[in-house]
PDB file of N, CA, C and O in Angstrom:
ATOM      1  N   MET A   1      84.953 113.032  -9.713  1.00  0.00           N
ATOM      2  CA  MET A   1      84.336 113.220 -11.123  1.00  0.00           C
ATOM      3  C   MET A   1      83.166 111.719 -11.628  1.00  0.00           C
ATOM      4  O   MET A   1      83.623 110.622 -11.949  1.00  0.00           O
ATOM      5  N   ILE A   2      81.877 111.997 -11.588  1.00  0.00           N
ATOM      6  CA  ILE A   2      80.640 110.939 -11.390  1.00  0.00           C
ATOM      7  C   ILE A   2      80.548 110.941 -12.918  1.00  0.00           C
ATOM      8  O   ILE A   2      79.878 111.864 -13.382  1.00  0.00           O
ATOM      9  N   PHE A   3      81.063 110.134 -13.738  1.00  0.00           N
ATOM     10  CA  PHE A   3      80.465 110.590 -15.197  1.00  0.00           C
ATOM     11  C   PHE A   3      78.709 109.630 -15.784  1.00  0.00           C
ATOM     12  O   PHE A   3      79.203 108.603 -16.249  1.00  0.00           O
ATOM     13  N   GLY A   4      77.727 109.528 -15.900  1.00  0.00           N
ATOM     14  CA  GLY A   4      76.900 108.830 -16.165  1.00  0.00           C
ATOM     15  C   GLY A   4      76.236 107.484 -16.187  1.00  0.00           C
ATOM     16  O   GLY A   4      76.133 107.224 -17.386  1.00  0.00           O
ATOM     17  N   GLY A   5      75.671 106.372 -15.408  1.00  0.00           N
ATOM     18  CA  GLY A   5      75.480 105.219 -16.392  1.00  0.00           C
ATOM     19  C   GLY A   5      75.907 104.463 -14.678  1.00  0.00           C
ATOM     20  O   GLY A   5      76.342 105.215 -13.806  1.00  0.00           O
ATOM     21  N   TRP A   6      75.702 102.852 -14.373  1.00  0.00           N
ATOM     22  CA  TRP A   6      75.544 102.719 -12.949  1.00  0.00           C
ATOM     23  C   TRP A   6      77.935 101.876 -13.031  1.00  0.00           C
ATOM     24  O   TRP A   6      78.872 101.570 -12.293  1.00  0.00           O
ATOM     25  N   GLY A   7      77.544 101.967 -14.466  1.00  0.00           N
ATOM     26  CA  GLY A   7      79.004 101.247 -14.080  1.00  0.00           C
ATOM     27  C   GLY A   7      80.473 102.696 -14.060  1.00  0.00           C
ATOM     28  O   GLY A   7      81.642 102.313 -14.130  1.00  0.00           O
ATOM     29  N   SER A   8      80.299 103.541 -14.006  1.00  0.00           N
ATOM     30  CA  SER A   8      81.516 104.195 -13.827  1.00  0.00           C
ATOM     31  C   SER A   8      81.319 104.632 -11.783  1.00  0.00           C
ATOM     32  O   SER A   8      82.350 105.190 -11.408  1.00  0.00           O
ATOM     33  N   VAL A   9      80.583 104.514 -10.961  1.00  0.00           N
ATOM     34  CA  VAL A   9      80.520 104.377 -10.013  1.00  0.00           C
ATOM     35  C   VAL A   9      81.584 103.793  -8.666  1.00  0.00           C
ATOM     36  O   VAL A   9      80.539 103.961  -8.038  1.00  0.00           O
ATOM     37  N   PRO A  10      82.191 103.493  -8.062  1.00  0.00           N
ATOM     38  CA  PRO A  10      83.374 102.132  -8.385  1.00  0.00           C
ATOM     39  C   PRO A  10      82.603 101.707  -6.907  1.00  0.00           C
ATOM     40  O   PRO A  10      82.040 102.385  -6.048  1.00  0.00           O
ATOM     41  N   LYS A  11      82.843 100.381  -7.038  1.00  0.00           N
ATOM     42  CA  LYS A  11      82.445  99.741  -5.859  1.00  0.00           C
ATOM     43  C   LYS A  11      83.507  99.857  -4.699  1.00  0.00           C
ATOM     44  O   LYS A  11      84.643  99.404  -4.835  1.00  0.00           O
ATOM     45  N   LYS A  12      83.131 100.412  -3.688  1.00  0.00           N
ATOM     46  CA  LYS A  12      84.021  99.935  -2.128  1.00  0.00           C
ATOM     47  C   LYS A  12      84.510  98.848  -1.570  1.00  0.00           C
ATOM     48  O   LYS A  12      84.087  99.139  -0.451  1.00  0.00           O
ATOM     49  N   PRO A  13      84.898  98.113  -1.445  1.00  0.00           N
ATOM     50  CA  PRO A  13      85.574  96.775  -0.542  1.00  0.00           C
ATOM     51  C   PRO A  13      84.727  96.491  -0.019  1.00  0.00           C
ATOM     52  O   PRO A  13      84.201  97.478   0.494  1.00  0.00           O
ATOM     53  N   MET A  14      83.977  95.169   0.273  1.00  0.00           N
ATOM     54  CA  MET A  14      83.980  95.304   1.508  1.00  0.00           C
ATOM     55  C   MET A  14      84.860  94.157   2.706  1.00  0.00           C
ATOM     56  O   MET A  14      85.799  93.428   2.387  1.00  0.00           O
ATOM     57  N   MET A  15      84.201  94.273   4.212  1.00  0.00           N
ATOM     58  CA  MET A  15      85.449  93.855   5.249  1.00  0.00           C
ATOM     59  C   MET A  15      84.201  93.534   6.128  1.00  0.00           C
ATOM     60  O   MET A  15      83.382  94.369   6.512  1.00  0.00           O
ATOM     61  N   SER A  16      84.177  91.959   6.433  1.00  0.00           N
ATOM     62  CA  SER A  16      83.596  91.347   7.618  1.00  0.00           C
ATOM     63  C   SER A  16      84.220  91.409   9.000  1.00  0.00           C
ATOM     64  O   SER A  16      85.008  90.494   9.239  1.00  0.00           O
ATOM     65  N   VAL A  17      83.979  92.514  10.182  1.00  0.00           N
ATOM     66  CA  VAL A  17      84.759  91.260  11.221  1.00  0.00           C
ATOM     67  C   VAL A  17      83.222  91.386  12.038  1.00  0.00           C
ATOM     68  O   VAL A  17      82.064  91.803  12.050  1.00  0.00           O
ATOM     69  N   TYR A  18      84.922  90.227  13.048  1.00  0.00           N
ATOM     70  CA  TYR A  18      84.046  88.544  13.533  1.00  0.00           C
ATOM     71  C   TYR A  18      84.271  88.883  15.467  1.00  0.00           C
ATOM     72  O   TYR A  18      85.419  88.773  15.899  1.00  0.00           O
ATOM     73  N   ILE A  19      83.668  89.088  15.996  1.00  0.00           N
ATOM     74  CA  ILE A  19      84.189  89.313  18.024  1.00  0.00           C
ATOM     75  C   ILE A  19      83.165  88.360  18.307  1.00  0.00           C
ATOM     76  O   ILE A  19      82.032  88.363  17.826  1.00  0.00           O
ATOM     77  N   ASN A  20      83.977  86.978  19.687  1.00  0.00           N
ATOM     78  CA  ASN A  20      83.383  86.768  19.805  1.00  0.00           C
ATOM     79  C   ASN A  20      83.016  86.499  21.877  1.00  0.00           C
ATOM     80  O   ASN A  20      83.910  87.238  22.290  1.00  0.00           O
ATOM     81  N   ASN A  21      82.663  86.220  22.536  1.00  0.00           N
ATOM     82  CA  ASN A  21      84.047  86.701  24.058  1.00  0.00           C
ATOM     83  C   ASN A  21      83.799  85.534  24.212  1.00  0.00           C
ATOM     84  O   ASN A  21      83.403  85.337  25.361  1.00  0.00           O
ATOM     85  N   THR A  22      83.863  84.041  23.207  1.00  0.00           N
ATOM     86  CA  THR A  22      84.288  82.665  23.462  1.00  0.00           C
ATOM     87  C   THR A  22      85.658  83.044  23.075  1.00  0.00           C
ATOM     88  O   THR A  22      86.495  82.374  23.680  1.00  0.00           O
ATOM     89  N   TRP A  23      86.207  84.014  22.157  1.00  0.00           N
ATOM     90  CA  TRP A  23      87.478  83.496  21.923  1.00  0.00           C
ATOM     91  C   TRP A  23      88.810  84.899  22.832  1.00  0.00           C
ATOM     92  O   TRP A  23      89.449  85.757  22.223  1.00  0.00           O
ATOM     93  N   VAL A  24      88.819  84.712  23.944  1.00  0.00           N
ATOM     94  CA  VAL A  24      89.604  84.830  24.664  1.00  0.00           C
ATOM     95  C   VAL A  24      89.711  82.923  25.523  1.00  0.00           C
ATOM     96  O   VAL A  24      88.982  81.965  25.777  1.00  0.00           O
ATOM     97  N   HIS A  25      91.717  83.546  25.703  1.00  0.00           N
ATOM     98  CA  HIS A  25      92.361  82.106  26.026  1.00  0.00           C
ATOM     99  C   HIS A  25      93.328  82.520  26.847  1.00  0.00           C
ATOM    100  O   HIS A  25      93.318  83.704  27.186  1.00  0.00           O
ATOM    101  N   GLN A  26      94.793  81.262  27.541  1.00  0.00           N
ATOM    102  CA  GLN A  26      95.576  81.867  27.786  1.00  0.00           C
ATOM    103  C   GLN A  26      96.681  81.475  27.383  1.00  0.00           C
ATOM    104  O   GLN A  26      96.994  80.394  26.884  1.00  0.00           O
ATOM    105  N   GLN A  27      97.780  83.122  27.792  1.00  0.00           N
ATOM    106  CA  GLN A  27      98.832  83.050  27.849  1.00  0.00           C
ATOM    107  C   GLN A  27      99.991  82.786  28.148  1.00  0.00           C
ATOM    108  O   GLN A  27     100.962  83.220  27.529  1.00  0.00           O
ATOM    109  N   GLY A  28     100.030  82.261  28.845  1.00  0.00           N
ATOM    110  CA  GLY A  28     101.568  82.638  29.502  1.00  0.00           C
ATOM    111  C   GLY A  28     100.253  83.123  30.943  1.00  0.00           C
ATOM    112  O   GLY A  28      99.290  82.366  31.074  1.00  0.00           O
ATOM    113  N   GLY A  29     100.340  84.051  31.645  1.00  0.00           N
ATOM    114  CA  GLY A  29     100.428  84.662  32.478  1.00  0.00           C
ATOM    115  C   GLY A  29      99.332  85.930  32.041  1.00  0.00           C
ATOM    116  O   GLY A  29      99.023  86.717  32.935  1.00  0.00           O
ATOM    117  N   HIS A  30      98.745  86.121  30.651  1.00  0.00           N
ATOM    118  CA  HIS A  30      97.979  86.651  30.913  1.00  0.00           C
ATOM    119  C   HIS A  30      97.289  86.488  29.620  1.00  0.00           C
ATOM    120  O   HIS A  30      97.878  86.077  28.620  1.00  0.00           O
ATOM    121  N   TRP A  31      96.257  86.755  29.635  1.00  0.00           N
ATOM    122  CA  TRP A  31      95.029  86.724  28.957  1.00  0.00           C
ATOM    123  C   TRP A  31      94.136  87.404  27.886  1.00  0.00           C
ATOM    124  O   TRP A  31      93.686  88.539  28.045  1.00  0.00           O
ATOM    125  N   ILE A  32      93.881  86.569  26.679  1.00  0.00           N
ATOM    126  CA  ILE A  32      94.366  87.250  25.835  1.00  0.00           C
ATOM    127  C   ILE A  32      92.732  87.580  24.767  1.00  0.00           C
ATOM    128  O   ILE A  32      92.622  86.354  24.791  1.00  0.00           O
ATOM    129  N   ALA A  33      91.681  87.985  24.066  1.00  0.00           N
ATOM    130  CA  ALA A  33      90.488  87.922  23.295  1.00  0.00           C
ATOM    131  C   ALA A  33      91.264  88.269  22.609  1.00  0.00           C
ATOM    132  O   ALA A  33      92.348  88.789  22.874  1.00  0.00           O
ATOM    133  N   LYS A  34      90.684  87.960  21.376  1.00  0.00           N
ATOM    134  CA  LYS A  34      90.942  87.893  19.746  1.00  0.00           C
ATOM    135  C   LYS A  34      89.563  88.324  18.497  1.00  0.00           C
ATOM    136  O   LYS A  34      88.471  87.756  18.516  1.00  0.00           O
ATOM    137  N   ALA A  35      89.869  89.206  17.691  1.00  0.00           N
ATOM    138  CA  ALA A  35      88.588  89.167  16.740  1.00  0.00           C
ATOM    139  C   ALA A  35      89.444  89.269  15.671  1.00  0.00           C
ATOM    140  O   ALA A  35      90.548  89.808  15.738  1.00  0.00           O
ATOM    141  N   VAL A  36      88.962  88.756  14.661  1.00  0.00           N
ATOM    142  CA  VAL A  36      89.606  88.626  12.582  1.00  0.00           C
ATOM    143  C   VAL A  36      88.533  89.210  12.047  1.00  0.00           C
ATOM    144  O   VAL A  36      87.405  89.279  12.534  1.00  0.00           O
ATOM    145  N   ALA A  37      88.888  89.597  11.108  1.00  0.00           N
ATOM    146  CA  ALA A  37      88.340  90.470   9.766  1.00  0.00           C
ATOM    147  C   ALA A  37      88.845  90.333   8.583  1.00  0.00           C
ATOM    148  O   ALA A  37      90.068  90.217   8.659  1.00  0.00           O
ATOM    149  N   PHE A  38      88.476  90.297   7.591  1.00  0.00           N
ATOM    150  CA  PHE A  38      88.562  88.780   6.598  1.00  0.00           C
ATOM    151  C   PHE A  38      87.400  90.474   4.907  1.00  0.00           C
ATOM    152  O   PHE A  38      86.349  91.089   4.724  1.00  0.00           O
ATOM    153  N   SER A  39      88.656  90.253   4.371  1.00  0.00           N
ATOM    154  CA  SER A  39      88.563  91.853   3.213  1.00  0.00           C
ATOM    155  C   SER A  39      87.945  90.941   2.163  1.00  0.00           C
ATOM    156  O   SER A  39      88.168  89.744   1.983  1.00  0.00           O
ATOM    157  N   GLU A  40      87.220  91.658   1.586  1.00  0.00           N
ATOM    158  CA  GLU A  40      87.052  91.073  -0.135  1.00  0.00           C
ATOM    159  C   GLU A  40      88.771  91.279  -1.279  1.00  0.00           C
ATOM    160  O   GLU A  40      88.883  91.311  -2.505  1.00  0.00           O
ATOM    161  N   ASN A  41      89.564  91.353  -0.457  1.00  0.00           N
ATOM    162  CA  ASN A  41      90.466  92.130  -0.863  1.00  0.00           C
ATOM    163  C   ASN A  41      92.138  91.284  -0.649  1.00  0.00           C
ATOM    164  O   ASN A  41      93.316  91.402  -0.988  1.00  0.00           O
ATOM    165  N   ASP A  42      91.110  90.297   0.251  1.00  0.00           N
ATOM    166  CA  ASP A  42      92.549  88.649   0.916  1.00  0.00           C
ATOM    167  C   ASP A  42      93.029  90.459   1.820  1.00  0.00           C
ATOM    168  O   ASP A  42      93.730  91.008   0.969  1.00  0.00           O
ATOM    169  N   ASN A  43      92.946  91.172   2.728  1.00  0.00           N
ATOM    170  CA  ASN A  43      93.589  92.012   3.676  1.00  0.00           C
ATOM    171  C   ASN A  43      92.732  91.232   4.773  1.00  0.00           C
ATOM    172  O   ASN A  43      91.736  91.785   5.239  1.00  0.00           O
ATOM    173  N   ASP A  44      93.116  89.917   5.204  1.00  0.00           N
ATOM    174  CA  ASP A  44      92.514  89.209   7.047  1.00  0.00           C
ATOM    175  C   ASP A  44      93.863  89.406   7.930  1.00  0.00           C
ATOM    176  O   ASP A  44      95.041  89.495   7.585  1.00  0.00           O
ATOM    177  N   VAL A  45      93.398  89.432   8.872  1.00  0.00           N
ATOM    178  CA  VAL A  45      93.709  90.918  10.115  1.00  0.00           C
ATOM    179  C   VAL A  45      92.913  90.306  11.050  1.00  0.00           C
ATOM    180  O   VAL A  45      91.691  90.250  11.186  1.00  0.00           O
ATOM    181  N   THR A  46      94.090  89.738  11.839  1.00  0.00           N
ATOM    182  CA  THR A  46      93.528  89.952  13.837  1.00  0.00           C
ATOM    183  C   THR A  46      93.401  90.874  14.379  1.00  0.00           C
ATOM    184  O   THR A  46      93.871  91.948  14.006  1.00  0.00           O
ATOM    185  N   ILE A  47      92.744  90.704  15.383  1.00  0.00           N
ATOM    186  CA  ILE A  47      93.176  91.714  16.875  1.00  0.00           C
ATOM    187  C   ILE A  47      93.064  91.661  17.682  1.00  0.00           C
ATOM    188  O   ILE A  47      91.904  91.830  18.059  1.00  0.00           O
ATOM    189  N   SER A  48      93.941  91.431  18.558  1.00  0.00           N
ATOM    190  CA  SER A  48      93.809  91.377  20.125  1.00  0.00           C
ATOM    191  C   SER A  48      94.216  92.323  21.232  1.00  0.00           C
ATOM    192  O   SER A  48      94.755  93.420  21.087  1.00  0.00           O
ATOM    193  N   ALA A  49      93.848  91.684  22.443  1.00  0.00           N
ATOM    194  CA  ALA A  49      93.538  92.969  23.527  1.00  0.00           C
ATOM    195  C   ALA A  49      94.091  91.770  24.414  1.00  0.00           C
ATOM    196  O   ALA A  49      93.959  90.604  24.041  1.00  0.00           O
ATOM    197  N   CYS A  50      94.752  92.133  25.678  1.00  0.00           N
ATOM    198  CA  CYS A  50      95.666  90.877  26.766  1.00  0.00           C
ATOM    199  C   CYS A  50      95.202  92.310  28.204  1.00  0.00           C
ATOM    200  O   CYS A  50      95.091  93.536  28.241  1.00  0.00           O
ATOM    201  N   HIS A  51      95.049  90.954  29.307  1.00  0.00           N
ATOM    202  CA  HIS A  51      94.839  91.869  30.568  1.00  0.00           C
ATOM    203  C   HIS A  51      95.202  90.219  31.715  1.00  0.00           C
ATOM    204  O   HIS A  51      95.027  89.056  31.352  1.00  0.00           O
ATOM    205  N   ASP A  52      95.730  90.699  33.100  1.00  0.00           N
ATOM    206  CA  ASP A  52      95.517  90.008  33.202  1.00  0.00           C
ATOM    207  C   ASP A  52      93.568  88.989  34.294  1.00  0.00           C
ATOM    208  O   ASP A  52      93.254  88.417  35.338  1.00  0.00           O
ATOM    209  N   SER A  53      92.989  89.457  32.976  1.00  0.00           N
ATOM    210  CA  SER A  53      91.530  88.605  33.486  1.00  0.00           C
ATOM    211  C   SER A  53      91.254  88.209  32.424  1.00  0.00           C
ATOM    212  O   SER A  53      92.250  88.408  31.729  1.00  0.00           O
ATOM    213  N   PRO A  54      90.122  87.534  31.566  1.00  0.00           N
ATOM    214  CA  PRO A  54      89.639  87.389  30.206  1.00  0.00           C
ATOM    215  C   PRO A  54      88.645  88.868  30.336  1.00  0.00           C
ATOM    216  O   PRO A  54      88.912  89.887  29.698  1.00  0.00           O
ATOM    217  N   GLU A  55      87.524  88.751  31.241  1.00  0.00           N
ATOM    218  CA  GLU A  55      87.136  89.923  31.046  1.00  0.00           C
ATOM    219  C   GLU A  55      87.765  91.332  30.898  1.00  0.00           C
ATOM    220  O   GLU A  55      87.179  92.101  30.135  1.00  0.00           O
ATOM    221  N   LEU A  56      88.494  91.619  31.308  1.00  0.00           N
ATOM    222  CA  LEU A  56      89.496  92.617  30.997  1.00  0.00           C
ATOM    223  C   LEU A  56      90.212  92.848  29.261  1.00  0.00           C
ATOM    224  O   LEU A  56      90.406  93.721  28.415  1.00  0.00           O
ATOM    225  N   ALA A  57      90.387  91.475  29.497  1.00  0.00           N
ATOM    226  CA  ALA A  57      90.820  91.395  28.354  1.00  0.00           C
ATOM    227  C   ALA A  57      90.047  91.337  26.113  1.00  0.00           C
ATOM    228  O   ALA A  57      90.329  91.288  24.916  1.00  0.00           O
ATOM    229  N   TYR A  58      88.979  91.404  27.191  1.00  0.00           N
ATOM    230  CA  TYR A  58      87.963  91.453  26.132  1.00  0.00           C
ATOM    231  C   TYR A  58      86.911  92.264  26.425  1.00  0.00           C
ATOM    232  O   TYR A  58      85.766  92.032  26.034  1.00  0.00           O
ATOM    233  N   ASN A  59      87.328  93.509  27.305  1.00  0.00           N
ATOM    234  CA  ASN A  59      87.101  95.011  27.538  1.00  0.00           C
ATOM    235  C   ASN A  59      88.021  95.504  26.667  1.00  0.00           C
ATOM    236  O   ASN A  59      87.853  95.741  25.471  1.00  0.00           O
ATOM    237  N   LYS A  60      89.317  95.693  27.536  1.00  0.00           N
ATOM    238  CA  LYS A  60      90.133  95.909  26.213  1.00  0.00           C
ATOM    239  C   LYS A  60      89.993  96.478  24.915  1.00  0.00           C
ATOM    240  O   LYS A  60      89.905  97.622  24.469  1.00  0.00           O
ATOM    241  N   LEU A  61      90.004  94.378  24.067  1.00  0.00           N
ATOM    242  CA  LEU A  61      89.149  94.522  22.490  1.00  0.00           C
ATOM    243  C   LEU A  61      88.571  95.451  22.038  1.00  0.00           C
ATOM    244  O   LEU A  61      88.910  96.232  21.148  1.00  0.00           O
ATOM    245  N   LEU A  62      86.973  95.355  23.107  1.00  0.00           N
ATOM    246  CA  LEU A  62      86.239  96.166  22.134  1.00  0.00           C
ATOM    247  C   LEU A  62      85.592  97.426  22.163  1.00  0.00           C
ATOM    248  O   LEU A  62      84.565  97.854  21.638  1.00  0.00           O
ATOM    249  N   ALA A  63      86.716  98.062  23.139  1.00  0.00           N
ATOM    250  CA  ALA A  63      87.509  99.623  23.469  1.00  0.00           C
ATOM    251  C   ALA A  63      88.569 100.266  22.271  1.00  0.00           C
ATOM    252  O   ALA A  63      88.873 101.271  21.628  1.00  0.00           O
ATOM    253  N   GLY A  64      88.897  98.661  22.557  1.00  0.00           N
ATOM    254  CA  GLY A  64      90.571  99.395  21.029  1.00  0.00           C
ATOM    255  C   GLY A  64      89.660  99.514  19.766  1.00  0.00           C
ATOM    256  O   GLY A  64      89.632 100.575  19.142  1.00  0.00           O
ATOM    257  N   MET A  65      88.677  98.091  19.262  1.00  0.00           N
ATOM    258  CA  MET A  65      87.646  98.166  18.493  1.00  0.00           C
ATOM    259  C   MET A  65      86.717  99.355  18.486  1.00  0.00           C
ATOM    260  O   MET A  65      87.152  99.822  17.433  1.00  0.00           O
ATOM    261  N   GLY A  66      86.032  99.977  18.745  1.00  0.00           N
ATOM    262  CA  GLY A  66      85.285 100.990  19.200  1.00  0.00           C
ATOM    263  C   GLY A  66      85.795 102.175  18.849  1.00  0.00           C
ATOM    264  O   GLY A  66      85.227 103.001  18.135  1.00  0.00           O
ATOM    265  N   GLU A  67      87.549 102.346  19.655  1.00  0.00           N
ATOM    266  CA  GLU A  67      87.790 103.729  19.055  1.00  0.00           C
ATOM    267  C   GLU A  67      88.540 103.151  16.875  1.00  0.00           C
ATOM    268  O   GLU A  67      87.985 103.936  16.107  1.00  0.00           O
ATOM    269  N   LEU A  68      89.096 102.553  16.391  1.00  0.00           N
ATOM    270  CA  LEU A  68      89.222 101.954  15.628  1.00  0.00           C
ATOM    271  C   LEU A  68      88.326 102.490  14.131  1.00  0.00           C
ATOM    272  O   LEU A  68      88.570 102.916  13.003  1.00  0.00           O
ATOM    273  N   ARG A  69      86.856 102.046  15.233  1.00  0.00           N
ATOM    274  CA  ARG A  69      85.802 102.987  13.875  1.00  0.00           C
ATOM    275  C   ARG A  69      85.393 101.255  13.615  1.00  0.00           C
ATOM    276  O   ARG A  69      84.678 101.156  12.618  1.00  0.00           O
ATOM    277  N   LEU A  70      85.701  99.819  14.320  1.00  0.00           N
ATOM    278  CA  LEU A  70      85.110  98.901  13.019  1.00  0.00           C
ATOM    279  C   LEU A  70      84.259  98.233  14.108  1.00  0.00           C
ATOM    280  O   LEU A  70      84.177  97.006  14.168  1.00  0.00           O
ATOM    281  N   LEU A  71      83.445  99.278  15.216  1.00  0.00           N
ATOM    282  CA  LEU A  71      81.791  98.373  15.604  1.00  0.00           C
ATOM    283  C   LEU A  71      80.741  98.577  14.703  1.00  0.00           C
ATOM    284  O   LEU A  71      80.825  99.611  14.040  1.00  0.00           O
ATOM    285  N   PRO A  72      79.589  97.719  14.473  1.00  0.00           N
ATOM    286  CA  PRO A  72      79.037  99.192  13.534  1.00  0.00           C
ATOM    287  C   PRO A  72      78.006 100.040  14.560  1.00  0.00           C
ATOM    288  O   PRO A  72      77.695 100.055  15.751  1.00  0.00           O
ATOM    289  N   ALA A  73      77.632 100.847  13.109  1.00  0.00           N
ATOM    290  CA  ALA A  73      77.376 102.171  14.709  1.00  0.00           C
ATOM    291  C   ALA A  73      76.083 102.091  15.054  1.00  0.00           C
ATOM    292  O   ALA A  73      75.483 103.123  15.355  1.00  0.00           O
ATOM    293  N   ASP A  74      75.297 100.563  15.070  1.00  0.00           N
ATOM    294  CA  ASP A  74      74.038 100.459  16.042  1.00  0.00           C
ATOM    295  C   ASP A  74      74.427  99.007  17.145  1.00  0.00           C
ATOM    296  O   ASP A  74      73.910  97.988  17.606  1.00  0.00           O
ATOM    297  N   TRP A  75      75.833  99.868  17.141  1.00  0.00           N
ATOM    298  CA  TRP A  75      76.581  99.171  18.116  1.00  0.00           C
ATOM    299  C   TRP A  75      76.130  99.381  19.553  1.00  0.00           C
ATOM    300  O   TRP A  75      77.021  99.993  20.143  1.00  0.00           O
ATOM    301  N   ASP A  76      75.026  99.097  20.407  1.00  0.00           N
ATOM    302  CA  ASP A  76      75.063 100.523  21.591  1.00  0.00           C
ATOM    303  C   ASP A  76      75.293  99.620  22.799  1.00  0.00           C
ATOM    304  O   ASP A  76      75.199  98.397  22.904  1.00  0.00           O
ATOM    305  N   GLU A  77      75.647 100.645  23.756  1.00  0.00           N
ATOM    306  CA  GLU A  77      76.254  99.850  24.975  1.00  0.00           C
ATOM    307  C   GLU A  77      75.128  98.596  25.434  1.00  0.00           C
ATOM    308  O   GLU A  77      75.390  97.398  25.539  1.00  0.00           O
ATOM    309  N   LYS A  78      74.272  99.035  25.587  1.00  0.00           N
ATOM    310  CA  LYS A  78      73.314  96.923  25.917  1.00  0.00           C
ATOM    311  C   LYS A  78      73.450  96.765  25.369  1.00  0.00           C
ATOM    312  O   LYS A  78      72.549  97.408  24.830  1.00  0.00           O
ATOM    313  N   THR A  79      73.978  96.273  24.517  1.00  0.00           N
ATOM    314  CA  THR A  79      75.394  95.161  23.702  1.00  0.00           C
ATOM    315  C   THR A  79      76.243  95.291  23.946  1.00  0.00           C
ATOM    316  O   THR A  79      76.806  94.212  24.136  1.00  0.00           O
ATOM    317  N   ARG A  80      77.202  96.598  24.194  1.00  0.00           N
ATOM    318  CA  ARG A  80      78.752  96.181  24.861  1.00  0.00           C
ATOM    319  C   ARG A  80      78.359  95.439  25.895  1.00  0.00           C
ATOM    320  O   ARG A  80      78.280  94.289  25.461  1.00  0.00           O
ATOM    321  N   ARG A  81      77.986  95.464  27.348  1.00  0.00           N
ATOM    322  CA  ARG A  81      77.127  95.446  28.214  1.00  0.00           C
ATOM    323  C   ARG A  81      77.092  93.989  28.323  1.00  0.00           C
ATOM    324  O   ARG A  81      77.624  93.304  29.196  1.00  0.00           O
ATOM    325  N   ASP A  82      76.297  93.551  27.177  1.00  0.00           N
ATOM    326  CA  ASP A  82      76.073  92.289  27.568  1.00  0.00           C
ATOM    327  C   ASP A  82      77.422  91.716  26.815  1.00  0.00           C
ATOM    328  O   ASP A  82      77.747  90.633  27.304  1.00  0.00           O
ATOM    329  N   GLU A  83      78.250  92.133  25.808  1.00  0.00           N
ATOM    330  CA  GLU A  83      78.900  91.202  25.310  1.00  0.00           C
ATOM    331  C   GLU A  83      79.866  91.073  26.564  1.00  0.00           C
ATOM    332  O   GLU A  83      80.131  89.973  27.049  1.00  0.00           O
ATOM    333  N   ARG A  84      80.213  91.885  26.900  1.00  0.00           N
ATOM    334  CA  ARG A  84      81.845  92.129  28.381  1.00  0.00           C
ATOM    335  C   ARG A  84      81.336  91.743  30.046  1.00  0.00           C
ATOM    336  O   ARG A  84      81.679  92.034  31.192  1.00  0.00           O
ATOM    337  N   SER A  85      80.062  90.707  29.192  1.00  0.00           N
ATOM    338  CA  SER A  85      80.190  90.225  30.917  1.00  0.00           C
ATOM    339  C   SER A  85      80.649  88.444  30.714  1.00  0.00           C
ATOM    340  O   SER A  85      80.485  87.596  31.592  1.00  0.00           O
ATOM    341  N   CYS A  86      81.360  88.140  29.070  1.00  0.00           N
ATOM    342  CA  CYS A  86      82.108  87.246  28.801  1.00  0.00           C
ATOM    343  C   CYS A  86      81.334  85.479  29.303  1.00  0.00           C
ATOM    344  O   CYS A  86      81.837  84.357  29.343  1.00  0.00           O
ATOM    345  N   GLY A  87      79.936  85.996  29.611  1.00  0.00           N
ATOM    346  CA  GLY A  87      79.940  84.970  29.695  1.00  0.00           C
ATOM    347  C   GLY A  87      80.357  82.877  29.456  1.00  0.00           C
ATOM    348  O   GLY A  87      80.085  82.032  30.309  1.00  0.00           O
ATOM    349  N   GLY A  88      80.964  82.620  28.228  1.00  0.00           N
ATOM    350  CA  GLY A  88      81.516  82.220  28.152  1.00  0.00           C
ATOM    351  C   GLY A  88      82.790  81.311  28.331  1.00  0.00           C
ATOM    352  O   GLY A  88      83.103  80.188  27.936  1.00  0.00           O
ATOM    353  N   VAL A  89      83.494  82.458  29.235  1.00  0.00           N
ATOM    354  CA  VAL A  89      84.536  82.209  29.748  1.00  0.00           C
ATOM    355  C   VAL A  89      84.440  81.818  30.894  1.00  0.00           C
ATOM    356  O   VAL A  89      85.450  81.527  31.534  1.00  0.00           O
TER     357      VAL A  89
END
């Protein structure tokens, strides 16, 4: 129940997620794509996906982040297709 006044509305903690198609590196025989998330509460995390090729590792990372609903609501299919190209890899 919310009582009048701005002070009674709880503030949701913010979390920022960063993904970059150049954050793909080879470790052993696999490629690993990474994303990082920073929280106002210092609950920082790294999310990663691996595969035999850098493009597929990055695609798996995007797909997993989509399933977890970590991508912005306005992240459209064209943007995903451009990101999946892994031009920097």
